[in-house]
Backbone bond lengths (Angstrom), bond angles and torsions (degrees), N, CA, C in turn:
res aa  C-N    CA-C-N  psi(-1)  N-CA   C-N-CA  omega(-1)  CA-C   N-CA-C  phi
1 X - - - 1.397 - - 1.523 112.27 -
2 X 1.223 115.06 -31.67 1.447 119.32 178.25 1.505 109.52 -65.86
3 X 1.313 117.36 -35.65 1.454 120.50 179.27 1.510 111.19 -66.77
4 X 1.347 117.01 -34.61 1.459 121.29 179.67 1.516 109.19 -69.19
5 X 1.310 114.77 -37.86 1.459 117.86 179.46 1.523 110.79 -66.16
6 X 1.304 119.12 -45.22 1.449 122.78 179.62 1.515 108.88 -64.07
7 X 1.303 117.56 -42.15 1.459 121.29 178.33 1.511 111.04 -63.01
8 X 1.312 116.85 -40.80 1.460 121.45 179.05 1.516 111.33 -65.90
9 X 1.331 115.77 -39.64 1.457 119.98 179.50 1.512 109.58 -65.64
10 X 1.353 114.83 -40.25 1.462 118.65 178.17 1.517 110.36 -65.32
11 X 1.296 115.79 -38.85 1.460 119.53 179.76 1.525 110.49 -65.35
12 X 1.298 117.15 -41.54 1.453 120.85 177.78 1.528 110.81 -64.76
13 X 1.317 116.46 -40.38 1.446 120.95 179.34 1.521 110.23 -65.24
14 X 1.294 117.25 -42.53 1.463 121.22 178.40 1.513 110.06 -64.84
15 X 1.286 118.77 -39.19 1.459 121.94 178.85 1.517 110.62 -65.75
16 X 1.325 116.10 -39.38 1.454 120.13 180.00 1.524 110.00 -65.89
17 X 1.336 116.75 -41.43 1.461 120.56 179.25 1.520 110.55 -67.28
18 X 1.316 117.36 -38.21 1.455 121.14 -179.79 1.514 111.10 -70.21
19 X 1.297 118.73 -29.19 1.455 122.65 -177.88 1.520 111.08 -74.60
20 X 1.299 119.13 -16.12 1.459 121.06 179.59 1.499 111.52 107.54
21 X 1.308 114.82 -179.87 1.463 118.33 -177.67 1.517 111.13 -67.78
22 X 1.252 113.84 151.45 1.467 120.06 179.54 1.512 108.81 -70.89
23 X 1.296 119.07 155.56 1.457 122.47 -179.33 1.536 112.19 -56.94
24 X 1.280 118.80 -34.13 1.465 120.84 179.72 1.526 110.11 -67.33
25 X 1.325 117.13 -40.92 1.458 120.71 178.94 1.525 110.55 -67.08
26 X 1.308 116.11 -39.31 1.466 120.90 178.64 1.528 110.42 -63.78
27 X 1.304 117.02 -41.95 1.455 122.18 178.74 1.529 110.02 -64.20
28 X 1.327 115.35 -40.24 1.461 119.98 179.66 1.532 110.54 -67.21
29 X 1.296 118.67 -36.68 1.463 122.98 177.63 1.523 111.33 -64.07
30 X 1.336 114.86 -43.58 1.470 118.64 176.89 1.528 110.91 -63.58
31 X 1.315 115.92 -39.34 1.461 120.32 178.99 1.531 110.52 -64.34
32 X 1.336 117.41 -42.64 1.462 121.03 177.87 1.530 110.81 -62.88
33 X 1.302 117.34 -42.75 1.471 121.42 179.09 1.528 110.12 -63.80
34 X 1.309 116.89 -40.18 1.457 121.08 177.57 1.536 110.75 -63.59
35 X 1.336 116.08 -41.56 1.461 120.29 177.68 1.525 110.83 -64.64
36 X 1.325 117.19 -40.45 1.469 120.29 178.01 1.533 110.53 -61.82
37 X 1.327 115.98 -43.47 1.471 119.74 178.13 1.535 110.80 -62.07
38 X 1.332 116.75 -42.68 1.458 120.91 -179.88 1.535 110.34 -64.34
39 X 1.322 116.62 -39.92 1.467 120.26 178.17 1.518 110.11 -64.22
40 X 1.313 117.30 -43.62 1.473 120.80 179.60 1.534 110.62 -63.06
41 X 1.330 116.97 -43.80 1.466 120.13 176.89 1.527 110.95 -61.01
42 X 1.320 115.72 -42.50 1.454 120.28 179.61 1.532 110.65 -63.42
43 X 1.324 117.17 -40.91 1.463 121.07 177.85 1.530 110.75 -62.31
44 X 1.308 117.16 -40.88 1.466 120.95 178.75 1.531 110.83 -63.61
45 X 1.339 116.03 -44.01 1.463 119.61 178.42 1.526 111.26 -63.25
46 X 1.318 117.09 -41.16 1.462 121.12 178.05 1.525 109.61 -63.57
47 X 1.330 118.12 -41.42 1.459 121.58 178.13 1.519 111.71 -60.90
48 X 1.333 116.53 -44.64 1.466 120.72 177.99 1.525 109.75 -62.90
49 X 1.316 117.04 -44.23 1.457 121.34 179.21 1.529 110.72 -60.40
50 X 1.343 116.42 -44.81 1.467 119.70 -179.63 1.526 111.47 -63.98
51 X 1.335 117.44 -39.42 1.471 120.13 177.47 1.528 110.22 -63.17
52 X 1.321 115.98 -45.77 1.477 119.66 178.45 1.525 111.52 -61.54
53 X 1.311 115.28 -42.11 1.456 119.72 179.58 1.531 110.77 -64.15
54 X 1.328 118.00 -41.72 1.460 121.86 177.36 1.525 110.56 -61.15
55 X 1.341 116.57 -42.92 1.466 120.44 178.08 1.527 110.86 -61.29
56 X 1.323 116.68 -41.91 1.467 120.39 178.82 1.533 111.17 -63.62
57 X 1.315 116.64 -43.19 1.461 119.51 178.06 1.518 111.07 -63.93
58 X 1.326 117.23 -39.37 1.467 120.19 177.40 1.530 110.57 -62.22
59 X 1.324 115.72 -43.60 1.465 119.73 178.04 1.528 111.41 -62.33
60 X 1.331 115.76 -43.36 1.465 119.70 178.62 1.524 111.39 -62.30
61 X 1.329 116.78 -40.95 1.466 119.72 177.45 1.515 111.03 -61.55
62 X 1.330 116.81 -44.06 1.472 120.49 179.58 1.532 110.31 -63.53
63 X 1.322 116.89 -43.23 1.471 120.13 177.91 1.523 111.00 -62.66
64 X 1.322 116.67 -38.56 1.455 120.47 178.08 1.527 110.73 -64.29
65 X 1.328 117.38 -41.54 1.472 120.48 177.21 1.524 110.63 -63.40
66 X 1.326 116.47 -44.44 1.469 120.08 178.81 1.524 111.21 -61.89
67 X 1.312 116.00 -42.55 1.462 120.54 179.03 1.524 110.41 -61.00
68 X 1.319 116.57 -40.94 1.461 119.88 177.44 1.515 112.00 -61.35
69 X 1.349 116.19 -43.52 1.465 119.59 178.68 1.524 110.84 -64.91
70 X 1.323 117.06 -42.15 1.468 120.47 179.13 1.528 111.29 -64.94
71 X 1.309 116.67 -38.89 1.460 120.43 177.91 1.526 110.20 -62.20
72 X 1.328 116.19 -42.13 1.472 119.69 176.68 1.524 110.87 -63.15
73 X 1.337 116.69 -42.13 1.472 120.62 178.65 1.523 110.85 -61.00
74 X 1.312 116.90 -42.91 1.473 121.08 -179.97 1.527 109.90 -64.40
75 X 1.331 116.39 -42.18 1.459 120.15 179.56 1.531 110.78 -61.34
76 X 1.354 115.96 -44.37 1.468 119.60 178.78 1.529 110.85 -65.65
77 X 1.327 117.34 -41.29 1.468 120.67 -179.62 1.526 110.43 -63.27
78 X 1.312 117.39 -39.54 1.468 119.93 178.39 1.529 110.95 -66.00
79 X 1.331 116.38 -40.51 1.470 119.34 177.80 1.527 109.88 -64.28
80 X 1.337 116.78 -42.42 1.468 120.36 177.39 1.523 111.03 -61.69
81 X 1.316 116.41 -40.49 1.470 120.46 179.72 1.529 110.70 -64.25
82 X 1.341 116.85 -40.29 1.467 119.20 178.05 1.529 110.67 -63.27
83 X 1.327 116.08 -42.84 1.467 120.01 178.87 1.532 110.79 -64.47
84 X 1.320 116.49 -41.90 1.463 120.65 179.55 1.535 110.67 -63.94
85 X 1.314 115.82 -38.23 1.467 119.41 179.04 1.527 110.31 -65.74
86 X 1.342 116.66 -41.61 1.464 119.54 176.62 1.527 110.44 -61.13
87 X 1.341 116.07 -43.56 1.467 120.05 179.87 1.531 110.38 -64.12
88 X 1.320 117.25 -39.73 1.468 120.76 179.61 1.527 110.78 -64.15
89 X 1.317 116.48 -40.56 1.475 120.13 178.51 1.524 109.43 -63.63
90 X 1.339 116.18 -44.13 1.473 119.80 179.96 1.529 110.52 -64.00
91 X 1.341 116.90 -42.52 1.469 120.18 179.05 1.525 111.84 -64.65
92 X 1.306 116.33 -38.01 1.467 120.43 178.70 1.527 109.95 -64.34
93 X 1.317 117.02 -42.55 1.470 120.51 178.36 1.531 109.80 -63.83
94 X 1.320 117.12 -40.87 1.468 120.70 178.76 1.525 110.81 -65.07
95 X 1.339 116.42 -41.92 1.466 120.55 178.25 1.527 110.66 -59.91
96 X 1.320 115.97 -46.75 1.470 119.86 179.98 1.527 110.81 -62.01
97 X 1.343 117.38 -40.78 1.470 120.88 178.41 1.523 110.70 -63.08
98 X 1.328 116.93 -42.46 1.468 120.68 179.94 1.531 111.67 -68.43
99 X 1.333 117.05 -36.90 1.469 119.31 176.82 1.523 110.55 -63.37
100 X 1.333 117.52 -40.82 1.475 120.45 178.07 1.538 110.23 -64.35
101 X 1.348 116.06 -41.45 1.470 119.54 179.17 1.523 110.37 -64.37
102 X 1.337 117.89 -41.18 1.461 122.17 178.33 1.531 110.25 -62.29
103 X 1.318 116.50 -44.53 1.473 120.35 179.36 1.527 110.22 -61.74
104 X 1.346 117.65 -42.32 1.473 120.30 177.71 1.531 110.99 -62.19
105 X 1.338 116.28 -42.99 1.466 120.68 179.61 1.520 110.50 -63.62
106 X 1.337 117.61 -43.02 1.466 120.81 179.32 1.530 110.54 -62.89
107 X 1.319 117.57 -43.24 1.479 120.40 178.50 1.527 110.25 -63.53
108 X 1.326 115.39 -42.92 1.464 119.87 -179.76 1.522 111.14 -63.17
109 X 1.343 116.83 -44.92 1.466 120.71 179.32 1.522 110.96 -65.29
110 X 1.320 117.27 -38.04 1.469 120.49 178.09 1.516 110.29 -62.96
111 X 1.339 116.78 -45.91 1.476 119.72 179.09 1.534 110.73 -62.52
112 X 1.323 116.40 -40.03 1.472 120.02 -179.72 1.525 111.00 -65.75
113 X 1.353 116.41 -42.85 1.470 119.60 179.38 1.519 110.91 -63.03
114 X 1.316 116.69 -42.09 1.465 120.43 178.42 1.526 109.86 -63.65
115 X 1.327 116.56 -43.40 1.471 119.91 -179.35 1.526 110.92 -64.27
116 X 1.321 117.50 -40.53 1.470 120.45 178.44 1.522 110.73 -65.80
117 X 1.307 116.99 -39.83 1.463 120.96 179.55 1.526 110.58 -64.86
118 X 1.342 115.29 -44.80 1.468 119.71 179.73 1.527 111.06 -66.14
119 X 1.315 117.76 -31.16 1.462 121.65 -179.81 1.517 110.87 -78.59
120 X 1.298 117.99 -7.28 1.443 121.60 177.35 1.518 113.69 87.33
121 X 1.283 118.08 7.37 1.458 121.38 178.72 1.532 108.44 -94.26
122 X 1.315 115.41 93.01 1.466 121.15 -175.03 1.535 110.41 -82.93
123 X 1.291 118.53 -24.82 1.467 122.30 -177.23 1.526 113.23 -54.21
124 X 1.338 116.84 -52.67 1.472 117.88 178.91 1.532 112.60 -65.50
125 X 1.329 117.31 -34.19 1.469 120.10 178.86 1.516 109.48 -67.15
126 X 1.324 116.70 -42.47 1.461 120.61 178.56 1.534 109.08 -61.28
127 X 1.308 117.56 -44.63 1.471 121.38 178.80 1.527 110.42 -59.26
128 X 1.327 115.08 -37.25 1.469 119.85 179.72 1.524 111.00 -64.14
129 X 1.323 117.34 -45.56 1.463 120.48 -175.44 1.520 112.95 -81.52
130 X 1.306 118.22 -21.80 1.464 121.17 179.71 1.525 111.09 -83.38
131 X 1.302 118.09 -26.87 1.472 122.06 -176.54 1.526 110.25 -68.30
132 X 1.348 114.95 138.21 1.466 119.31 179.53 1.525 111.86 -96.09
133 X 1.347 116.61 -12.30 1.465 118.97 178.32 1.517 109.14 -147.34
134 X 1.310 115.79 168.01 1.456 121.48 179.96 1.522 110.29 -65.98
135 X 1.315 117.29 -37.83 1.472 120.45 178.01 1.536 111.16 -62.90
136 X 1.311 115.36 -43.19 1.455 118.82 179.40 1.526 111.18 -64.14
137 X 1.312 115.91 -38.57 1.468 121.07 178.06 1.528 110.04 -62.48
138 X 1.298 117.27 -45.73 1.450 120.94 -178.66 1.534 112.20 -65.12
139 X 1.344 116.48 -33.61 1.458 118.97 -179.41 1.537 111.35 -74.62
140 X 1.328 119.26 -24.40 1.475 122.92 179.67 1.486 106.94 -78.86
């Protein structure tokens, strides 16, 4: 009788295997396939996110490099402006000094012309008024 029982159990087991997977196993297989699909979708989304993030970091690096170059340009421009301002101040002082010297020369020449005219020496006064430049005056 024990042999009949073992044979019957084997027969039932063979029938179960021949009938296909049990509904619980089939449900579990579908669940595993669904999880695999979800994992693959998640991996794709992570890949897209990582690519976007890499692009953003690349853009930020480029902007940082540009900012550095612009900062250097601004620093140089400010230094140039300071130098130009110093030069402008020096030129202004030189201009004022030359204007004072010109005014002194004009006053001196006016006094000399008047003195020559009063002394009756018209020749030098005529040379003064006929000359078109200082060089021409000096050569006369």
